[in-house]
py3Dmol code that shows the C-alpha trace and the ligand (Angstrom):
import py3Dmol

protein = """\
ATOM      1  CA  MET A   1       0.000   0.000   0.000  1.00  0.00           C
ATOM      2  CA  ALA A   2       1.393   3.384  -1.028  1.00  0.00           C
ATOM      3  CA  ASP A   3       0.541   5.304   2.143  1.00  0.00           C
ATOM      4  CA  GLY A   4       0.076   2.229   4.355  1.00  0.00           C
ATOM      5  CA  ASP A   5       2.886   3.379   6.616  1.00  0.00           C
ATOM      6  CA  ARG A   6       0.910   6.426   7.647  1.00  0.00           C
ATOM      7  CA  LEU A   7      -1.957   4.343   9.062  1.00  0.00           C
ATOM      8  CA  PRO A   8      -2.105   3.968  12.841  1.00  0.00           C
ATOM      9  CA  GLY A   9      -0.779   0.555  13.874  1.00  0.00           C
ATOM     10  CA  PRO A  10      -4.022  -1.278  14.775  1.00  0.00           C
ATOM     11  CA  LEU A  11      -5.762  -0.080  11.616  1.00  0.00           C
ATOM     12  CA  LYS A  12      -2.775  -0.965   9.493  1.00  0.00           C
ATOM     13  CA  ALA A  13      -2.742  -4.473  10.973  1.00  0.00           C
ATOM     14  CA  VAL A  14      -6.409  -5.045  10.078  1.00  0.00           C
ATOM     15  CA  VAL A  15      -6.111  -3.507   6.620  1.00  0.00           C
ATOM     16  CA  GLU A  16      -3.091  -5.674   5.790  1.00  0.00           C
ATOM     17  CA  GLU A  17      -5.034  -8.812   6.698  1.00  0.00           C
ATOM     18  CA  LEU A  18      -8.148  -7.702   4.815  1.00  0.00           C
ATOM     19  CA  ALA A  19      -6.039  -7.022   1.721  1.00  0.00           C
ATOM     20  CA  ARG A  20      -5.192 -10.749   1.630  1.00  0.00           C
ATOM     21  CA  LEU A  21      -8.845 -11.636   1.076  1.00  0.00           C
ATOM     22  CA  PRO A  22      -9.948 -12.601  -2.448  1.00  0.00           C
ATOM     23  CA  GLY A  23     -11.268  -9.625  -4.386  1.00  0.00           C
ATOM     24  CA  LEU A  24      -9.960  -7.050  -1.923  1.00  0.00           C
ATOM     25  CA  GLY A  25      -6.992  -4.937  -2.939  1.00  0.00           C
ATOM     26  CA  PRO A  26      -5.272  -2.453  -0.600  1.00  0.00           C
ATOM     27  CA  LYS A  27      -7.754   0.322  -1.418  1.00  0.00           C
ATOM     28  CA  SER A  28     -10.917  -1.684  -0.756  1.00  0.00           C
ATOM     29  CA  ALA A  29      -9.254  -3.181   2.317  1.00  0.00           C
ATOM     30  CA  LEU A  30      -8.750   0.326   3.689  1.00  0.00           C
ATOM     31  CA  ARG A  31     -12.374   1.171   2.907  1.00  0.00           C
ATOM     32  CA  VAL A  32     -13.570  -1.943   4.763  1.00  0.00           C
ATOM     33  CA  GLY A  33     -11.274  -1.147   7.684  1.00  0.00           C
ATOM     34  CA  LEU A  34     -12.640   2.384   7.972  1.00  0.00           C
ATOM     35  CA  THR A  35     -16.206   1.092   7.724  1.00  0.00           C
ATOM     36  CA  LEU A  36     -15.542  -1.311  10.594  1.00  0.00           C
ATOM     37  CA  LEU A  37     -14.350   1.640  12.661  1.00  0.00           C
ATOM     38  CA  LYS A  38     -17.607   3.468  12.022  1.00  0.00           C
ATOM     39  CA  TRP A  39     -19.706   0.522  13.122  1.00  0.00           C
ATOM     40  CA  PRO A  40     -21.100   0.469  16.674  1.00  0.00           C
ATOM     41  CA  ARG A  41     -18.657  -1.277  18.967  1.00  0.00           C
ATOM     42  CA  GLU A  42     -20.955  -4.290  19.625  1.00  0.00           C
ATOM     43  CA  ARG A  43     -21.358  -4.944  15.953  1.00  0.00           C
ATOM     44  CA  SER A  44     -17.644  -5.077  15.200  1.00  0.00           C
ATOM     45  CA  SER A  45     -17.032  -7.203  18.312  1.00  0.00           C
ATOM     46  CA  ASP A  46     -19.779  -9.509  17.122  1.00  0.00           C
ATOM     47  CA  LEU A  47     -18.083  -9.842  13.734  1.00  0.00           C
ATOM     48  CA  GLY A  48     -14.766 -10.618  15.431  1.00  0.00           C
ATOM     49  CA  ARG A  49     -16.414 -13.311  17.521  1.00  0.00           C
ATOM     50  CA  LYS A  50     -18.133 -14.845  14.517  1.00  0.00           C
ATOM     51  CA  ILE A  51     -14.807 -15.100  12.708  1.00  0.00           C
ATOM     52  CA  VAL A  52     -13.330 -16.930  15.698  1.00  0.00           C
ATOM     53  CA  GLU A  53     -16.356 -19.245  15.813  1.00  0.00           C
ATOM     54  CA  LEU A  54     -15.887 -20.163  12.170  1.00  0.00           C
ATOM     55  CA  ARG A  55     -12.997 -22.351  13.171  1.00  0.00           C
ATOM     56  CA  GLU A  56     -14.430 -23.395  16.526  1.00  0.00           C
ATOM     57  CA  LYS A  57     -17.911 -24.424  15.443  1.00  0.00           C
ATOM     58  CA  LEU A  58     -17.238 -25.908  12.032  1.00  0.00           C
ATOM     59  CA  CYS A  59     -15.621 -29.231  11.318  1.00  0.00           C
ATOM     60  CA  LEU A  60     -14.906 -31.400   8.319  1.00  0.00           C
ATOM     61  CA  CYS A  61     -17.454 -34.146   7.812  1.00  0.00           C
ATOM     62  CA  GLU A  62     -15.743 -37.515   8.337  1.00  0.00           C
ATOM     63  CA  ARG A  63     -17.429 -38.971   5.257  1.00  0.00           C
ATOM     64  CA  CYS A  64     -17.379 -36.238   2.608  1.00  0.00           C
ATOM     65  CA  ALA A  65     -14.735 -33.853   3.991  1.00  0.00           C
ATOM     66  CA  GLY A  66     -17.242 -31.035   3.527  1.00  0.00           C
ATOM     67  CA  LEU A  67     -17.701 -28.162   5.973  1.00  0.00           C
ATOM     68  CA  SER A  68     -20.323 -28.844   8.580  1.00  0.00           C
ATOM     69  CA  GLU A  69     -21.453 -28.161  12.120  1.00  0.00           C
ATOM     70  CA  ALA A  70     -21.700 -31.883  12.764  1.00  0.00           C
ATOM     71  CA  SER A  71     -20.040 -35.028  11.492  1.00  0.00           C
ATOM     72  CA  PRO A  72     -21.471 -36.740   9.517  1.00  0.00           C
ATOM     73  CA  CYS A  73     -23.020 -33.700   7.835  1.00  0.00           C
ATOM     74  CA  ASP A  74     -26.727 -33.381   7.000  1.00  0.00           C
ATOM     75  CA  LEU A  75     -26.113 -34.465   3.436  1.00  0.00           C
ATOM     76  CA  CYS A  76     -24.185 -37.627   4.343  1.00  0.00           C
ATOM     77  CA  ASP A  77     -26.722 -38.395   7.034  1.00  0.00           C
ATOM     78  CA  ASP A  78     -29.699 -38.109   4.683  1.00  0.00           C
ATOM     79  CA  PRO A  79     -31.112 -41.597   3.940  1.00  0.00           C
ATOM     80  CA  ARG A  80     -32.766 -40.290   0.758  1.00  0.00           C
ATOM     81  CA  ARG A  81     -29.405 -39.739  -0.913  1.00  0.00           C
ATOM     82  CA  ASP A  82     -28.290 -42.472  -3.296  1.00  0.00           C
ATOM     83  CA  PRO A  83     -25.094 -44.039  -1.918  1.00  0.00           C
ATOM     84  CA  THR A  84     -24.307 -45.760  -5.224  1.00  0.00           C
ATOM     85  CA  GLN A  85     -23.404 -42.444  -6.864  1.00  0.00           C
ATOM     86  CA  LEU A  86     -20.454 -40.495  -5.528  1.00  0.00           C
ATOM     87  CA  CYS A  87     -19.633 -37.087  -6.935  1.00  0.00           C
ATOM     88  CA  LEU A  88     -16.061 -35.913  -6.440  1.00  0.00           C
ATOM     89  CA  VAL A  89     -15.612 -32.135  -6.230  1.00  0.00           C
ATOM     90  CA  THR A  90     -12.506 -30.019  -5.737  1.00  0.00           C
ATOM     91  CA  GLU A  91     -13.770 -27.649  -3.066  1.00  0.00           C
ATOM     92  CA  TRP A  92     -16.765 -27.660  -0.798  1.00  0.00           C
ATOM     93  CA  ASP A  93     -18.440 -24.653  -2.446  1.00  0.00           C
ATOM     94  CA  SER A  94     -18.928 -26.759  -5.589  1.00  0.00           C
ATOM     95  CA  VAL A  95     -21.288 -28.931  -3.522  1.00  0.00           C
ATOM     96  CA  LEU A  96     -23.403 -25.840  -2.890  1.00  0.00           C
ATOM     97  CA  VAL A  97     -23.632 -25.089  -6.600  1.00  0.00           C
ATOM     98  CA  LEU A  98     -24.438 -28.691  -7.514  1.00  0.00           C
ATOM     99  CA  GLU A  99     -27.074 -28.887  -4.791  1.00  0.00           C
ATOM    100  CA  GLU A 100     -28.624 -25.691  -6.046  1.00  0.00           C
ATOM    101  CA  SER A 101     -29.046 -27.299  -9.461  1.00  0.00           C
ATOM    102  CA  GLY A 102     -31.253 -29.876  -7.725  1.00  0.00           C
ATOM    103  CA  GLN A 103     -30.280 -32.557 -10.253  1.00  0.00           C
ATOM    104  CA  PHE A 104     -28.055 -34.772  -8.223  1.00  0.00           C
ATOM    105  CA  LYS A 105     -29.359 -37.145  -5.573  1.00  0.00           C
ATOM    106  CA  GLY A 106     -26.169 -39.026  -4.836  1.00  0.00           C
ATOM    107  CA  THR A 107     -23.454 -38.274  -2.315  1.00  0.00           C
ATOM    108  CA  TYR A 108     -20.282 -36.199  -2.404  1.00  0.00           C
ATOM    109  CA  LEU A 109     -16.654 -36.202  -1.484  1.00  0.00           C
ATOM    110  CA  VAL A 110     -14.521 -33.065  -1.343  1.00  0.00           C
ATOM    111  CA  LEU A 111     -11.004 -33.704  -2.624  1.00  0.00           C
ATOM    112  CA  GLY A 112      -9.603 -30.488  -1.194  1.00  0.00           C
ATOM    113  CA  GLY A 113      -7.723 -29.415  -4.328  1.00  0.00           C
ATOM    114  CA  LEU A 114      -6.309 -30.772  -7.564  1.00  0.00           C
ATOM    115  CA  LEU A 115      -3.075 -32.549  -8.321  1.00  0.00           C
ATOM    116  CA  ASN A 116      -0.380 -30.161  -9.412  1.00  0.00           C
ATOM    117  CA  PRO A 117       3.030 -31.851  -9.257  1.00  0.00           C
ATOM    118  CA  LEU A 118       4.826 -28.648 -10.328  1.00  0.00           C
ATOM    119  CA  ASP A 119       3.354 -26.799  -7.354  1.00  0.00           C
ATOM    120  CA  GLY A 120       4.005 -29.695  -5.017  1.00  0.00           C
ATOM    121  CA  VAL A 121       0.379 -30.827  -4.714  1.00  0.00           C
ATOM    122  CA  GLN A 122       0.805 -34.585  -4.463  1.00  0.00           C
ATOM    123  CA  PRO A 123      -1.878 -37.242  -3.844  1.00  0.00           C
ATOM    124  CA  ALA A 124      -0.967 -37.349  -0.142  1.00  0.00           C
ATOM    125  CA  SER A 125      -1.990 -33.724   0.367  1.00  0.00           C
ATOM    126  CA  LEU A 126      -5.498 -34.366  -0.958  1.00  0.00           C
ATOM    127  CA  GLU A 127      -8.335 -36.572   0.320  1.00  0.00           C
ATOM    128  CA  PHE A 128      -7.418 -39.678  -1.668  1.00  0.00           C
ATOM    129  CA  ALA A 129      -7.235 -41.863   1.427  1.00  0.00           C
ATOM    130  CA  ARG A 130     -10.803 -40.867   2.255  1.00  0.00           C
ATOM    131  CA  LEU A 131     -11.823 -41.573  -1.333  1.00  0.00           C
ATOM    132  CA  ARG A 132     -10.256 -45.035  -1.216  1.00  0.00           C
ATOM    133  CA  ASP A 133     -11.985 -45.796   2.093  1.00  0.00           C
ATOM    134  CA  ARG A 134     -15.280 -44.703   0.672  1.00  0.00           C
ATOM    135  CA  LEU A 135     -14.904 -46.807  -2.481  1.00  0.00           C
ATOM    136  CA  ALA A 136     -13.703 -49.787  -0.448  1.00  0.00           C
ATOM    137  CA  GLN A 137     -16.944 -49.727   1.539  1.00  0.00           C
ATOM    138  CA  GLY A 138     -18.511 -51.223  -1.588  1.00  0.00           C
ATOM    139  CA  GLN A 139     -21.639 -49.104  -2.018  1.00  0.00           C
ATOM    140  CA  VAL A 140     -20.399 -46.781  -4.745  1.00  0.00           C
ATOM    141  CA  GLN A 141     -21.137 -47.971  -8.278  1.00  0.00           C
ATOM    142  CA  GLU A 142     -20.436 -44.752 -10.131  1.00  0.00           C
ATOM    143  CA  LEU A 143     -17.832 -42.112  -9.417  1.00  0.00           C
ATOM    144  CA  ILE A 144     -18.669 -38.782 -11.057  1.00  0.00           C
ATOM    145  CA  LEU A 145     -15.841 -36.296 -11.464  1.00  0.00           C
ATOM    146  CA  ALA A 146     -16.925 -32.664 -11.137  1.00  0.00           C
ATOM    147  CA  LEU A 147     -13.454 -31.193 -11.137  1.00  0.00           C
ATOM    148  CA  GLY A 148     -13.729 -28.637 -13.935  1.00  0.00           C
ATOM    149  CA  SER A 149     -11.647 -28.658 -17.090  1.00  0.00           C
ATOM    150  CA  THR A 150      -8.320 -27.157 -16.134  1.00  0.00           C
ATOM    151  CA  LEU A 151      -4.974 -28.867 -16.739  1.00  0.00           C
ATOM    152  CA  GLU A 152      -4.841 -29.818 -13.043  1.00  0.00           C
ATOM    153  CA  ALA A 153      -8.331 -31.315 -13.315  1.00  0.00           C
ATOM    154  CA  GLU A 154      -7.148 -33.476 -16.224  1.00  0.00           C
ATOM    155  CA  THR A 155      -4.081 -34.617 -14.288  1.00  0.00           C
ATOM    156  CA  THR A 156      -6.279 -35.473 -11.306  1.00  0.00           C
ATOM    157  CA  ALA A 157      -8.800 -37.279 -13.515  1.00  0.00           C
ATOM    158  CA  SER A 158      -6.171 -39.522 -15.065  1.00  0.00           C
ATOM    159  CA  TYR A 159      -4.721 -40.304 -11.632  1.00  0.00           C
ATOM    160  CA  ILE A 160      -8.196 -41.360 -10.475  1.00  0.00           C
ATOM    161  CA  LYS A 161      -8.752 -43.367 -13.626  1.00  0.00           C
ATOM    162  CA  ASN A 162      -5.605 -45.369 -12.876  1.00  0.00           C
ATOM    163  CA  LEU A 163      -6.586 -45.755  -9.226  1.00  0.00           C
ATOM    164  CA  LEU A 164      -9.951 -47.192 -10.210  1.00  0.00           C
ATOM    165  CA  ALA A 165      -8.511 -49.440 -12.894  1.00  0.00           C
ATOM    166  CA  ALA A 166      -6.055 -50.896 -10.372  1.00  0.00           C
ATOM    167  CA  ASP A 167      -8.229 -51.283  -7.279  1.00  0.00           C
ATOM    168  CA  PHE A 168     -11.885 -50.717  -8.123  1.00  0.00           C
ATOM    169  CA  PRO A 169     -12.375 -51.912 -11.721  1.00  0.00           C
ATOM    170  CA  HIS A 170     -16.108 -52.524 -11.187  1.00  0.00           C
ATOM    171  CA  ILE A 171     -16.816 -48.824 -10.495  1.00  0.00           C
ATOM    172  CA  ILE A 172     -17.957 -46.746 -13.454  1.00  0.00           C
ATOM    173  CA  LEU A 173     -16.050 -43.491 -13.840  1.00  0.00           C
ATOM    174  CA  THR A 174     -17.842 -40.555 -15.425  1.00  0.00           C
ATOM    175  CA  ARG A 175     -17.320 -36.838 -15.515  1.00  0.00           C
ATOM    176  CA  LEU A 176     -19.456 -33.805 -16.153  1.00  0.00           C
ATOM    177  CA  ALA A 177     -20.036 -33.289 -19.874  1.00  0.00           C
ATOM    178  CA  GLN A 178     -17.708 -30.793 -21.477  1.00  0.00           C
ATOM    179  CA  GLY A 179     -20.283 -28.066 -21.995  1.00  0.00           C
ATOM    180  CA  ILE A 180     -18.128 -26.437 -19.384  1.00  0.00           C
ATOM    181  CA  PRO A 181     -15.787 -23.805 -20.817  1.00  0.00           C
ATOM    182  CA  LEU A 182     -12.141 -24.852 -20.846  1.00  0.00           C
ATOM    183  CA  GLY A 183     -10.148 -23.556 -17.922  1.00  0.00           C
ATOM    184  CA  SER A 184     -13.146 -22.955 -15.699  1.00  0.00           C
ATOM    185  CA  GLU A 185     -13.956 -24.079 -12.194  1.00  0.00           C
ATOM    186  CA  VAL A 186     -17.185 -25.845 -11.278  1.00  0.00           C
ATOM    187  CA  LYS A 187     -18.223 -23.241  -8.717  1.00  0.00           C
ATOM    188  CA  TYR A 188     -18.253 -20.467 -11.318  1.00  0.00           C
ATOM    189  CA  ILE A 189     -20.407 -22.297 -13.819  1.00  0.00           C
ATOM    190  CA  ASP A 190     -23.977 -21.149 -14.254  1.00  0.00           C
ATOM    191  CA  ARG A 191     -26.746 -23.395 -13.084  1.00  0.00           C
ATOM    192  CA  GLU A 192     -28.128 -24.436 -16.481  1.00  0.00           C
ATOM    193  CA  THR A 193     -24.741 -25.370 -17.917  1.00  0.00           C
ATOM    194  CA  LEU A 194     -24.039 -27.383 -14.812  1.00  0.00           C
ATOM    195  CA  LYS A 195     -27.398 -29.116 -14.988  1.00  0.00           C
ATOM    196  CA  GLN A 196     -26.753 -30.133 -18.598  1.00  0.00           C
ATOM    197  CA  SER A 197     -23.198 -31.188 -17.811  1.00  0.00           C
ATOM    198  CA  LEU A 198     -24.403 -33.481 -15.078  1.00  0.00           C
ATOM    199  CA  LYS A 199     -27.189 -34.919 -17.193  1.00  0.00           C
ATOM    200  CA  TYR A 200     -24.880 -35.680 -20.123  1.00  0.00           C
ATOM    201  CA  ARG A 201     -21.895 -36.762 -18.122  1.00  0.00           C
ATOM    202  CA  GLN A 202     -19.454 -38.976 -19.981  1.00  0.00           C
ATOM    203  CA  ASN A 203     -17.587 -42.163 -19.287  1.00  0.00           C
ATOM    204  CA  LEU A 204     -13.977 -41.559 -18.537  1.00  0.00           C
TER     205      LEU A 204
END
"""
ligand_1 = """\
1
ZN
Zn -20.666 -35.160 4.758
"""
view = py3Dmol.view(width=600, height=400)
view.addModel(protein, "pdb")
view.setStyle({"model": 0}, {"cartoon": {"style": "trace"}})
view.addModel(ligand_1, "xyz")
view.setStyle({"model": 1}, {"stick": {}})
view.zoomTo()
view.show()
């Protein structure tokens, strides 16, 4: 920040942290910081407490690795969901988008990222152990990849294809149809495109 050094210490500290948030540059971070100062004291304390509670009250669901207040989460605990279909997503917010489409009645697993050997993202840093466990339980008949169409998604998809071929050859592997623009992430795809992609998913 150009004039960041002139900010009083406590404000500077908050603005520097805010500037790390997605979509917030130094200028908007300063605007947010000043807005927080104008808020009534209780309201800004309340916000601070809620941020602390984010980590304290949320956990990762033991089955799907999604964010939840309880484990297993509501989705995994719902007997109406079809356990034979497992949809693999990169991040938890993709589950929200897919659920909003209302098309999918199976279950999910959040991988936590995509393989990227150049950046040091190896299988061990993602939820592959959880995926294996889940597949080994024997209920899943179809694994649907909803990983997007980036280079990392392709790398991850071929890794999973090999994993299935070696250890779970009976499980059908599909992925969302490629109506999805190249280079895009599932969470940014509009609802209709996603709906179509799921409906016309392809064997992998
Ligand atoms: Zn869950």
